[in-house]
C-alpha positions, 0 to 999 in steps of 0.5 A: 542533366545538361542540354545542349544549346543551339547556337544561331550561327549568322554567316558574314560574306566578305566581298570586295569592290566599292566600300558601298557595295561592301557595306551592304555585302558584309551585313550578318546573314540569319536564319528566318528563325532567328525569334524561334531559336532565340526562344528555345535558347531561353526555354532551354536555359530555364529548363537547367536553371529549374533542374539546378533548383530541383536538385537543390530543393531535392538536397535541402529535402535530404537535409530536412528529413534527416534533421526531423529524424534526429529530431523524432530520435531525440524526442523519442529518447526523451520520452523513454527518459520520462517513462524511466523517470516516472518509473524511478519516481514511482517506485520510490514512492512505492518503497517510501510508502511500505517504510513509513508503513513498517515504520507506523506499524512499530510505532503502534506495536510499541506504543500498544507495548507501553500502554497498560489499559485498566483491565479488572474485575470483580463479582460476588454471588447474591445468595448461598447456592449449591453448585452439584459435580464439577460446574462452573460457579456464577458469581452473579452480582457485578461489583467492577467490570473494568474492560467489560472481560467478566460475563454475569451470565456465564461465570466466565472471564474472557481476556481482552488482551494478552498479558499477565493477569492476576486471579483470586477466589473467595469462598465460604462453606455451610458448616459439615457440607465442605466446598471443593474448587479451582480456578480454570484456564481454558479447561487447564486447573491454576490453583484449587482449595477445600473448606470443611468444617466438622464443628458445623461452623461456617467459613471461608477460604481463598486461593490467588494465582498469577497467570499469562492468559492470551486474547479471547482465553476464558478463566471461571471458577469450577467445583471439583465436587459438589459444594454449598456456598453459604452467602449472608451479610459476614461472609461473601464468595468472590471471584476476581481478576486483573491485568498486571502487565501486557 
């Protein structure tokens, strides 16, 4: 914005005559408001300078705002990059944890498969016993029970691991009273035998089998008919089994 400048004009009269008179008459004749006019001129100049300074400040302000906007955008981009980077790290950590867990599980499975625990039991009857009908034979005296799979109160072996097992039963009859028995796995007959002697002579027989048994499945000896099991120091009625492989 340009403000018109007030120009103070002094009149210089041109006279003739005596030189002394010309010097007096040649002095400039100025307004009686000369001081005020000069002050006004100075204020106008100062106003113009202020307007120029204000314009420069506005330009600098625009530059600063532009720089601030650019910085804000750059900061925003950096924050987005940081978020994406952190997400990438989190995703990598999750994938690593999943991979580690899977490898650990595989190693654990391999270790479980390669490790064959000791499982084996042997139990016998403590005295002569008659078992009526089709019932489990409870071998009440435990000789060994590695793995704690056999229960002497029920006569049942419960597999602590899935695997291939060997089972056997040895029984003795009371002369003309026969014994009729079988080894069962969860109600399925695996093997059976009958021991009978018409000469009233005590005799014994045995059966054995190999079976694939799942963990927690049960195996026991059961009579097929009423049977008398003779037990003395020479005749032991026994039920035994062991884990062969898992």
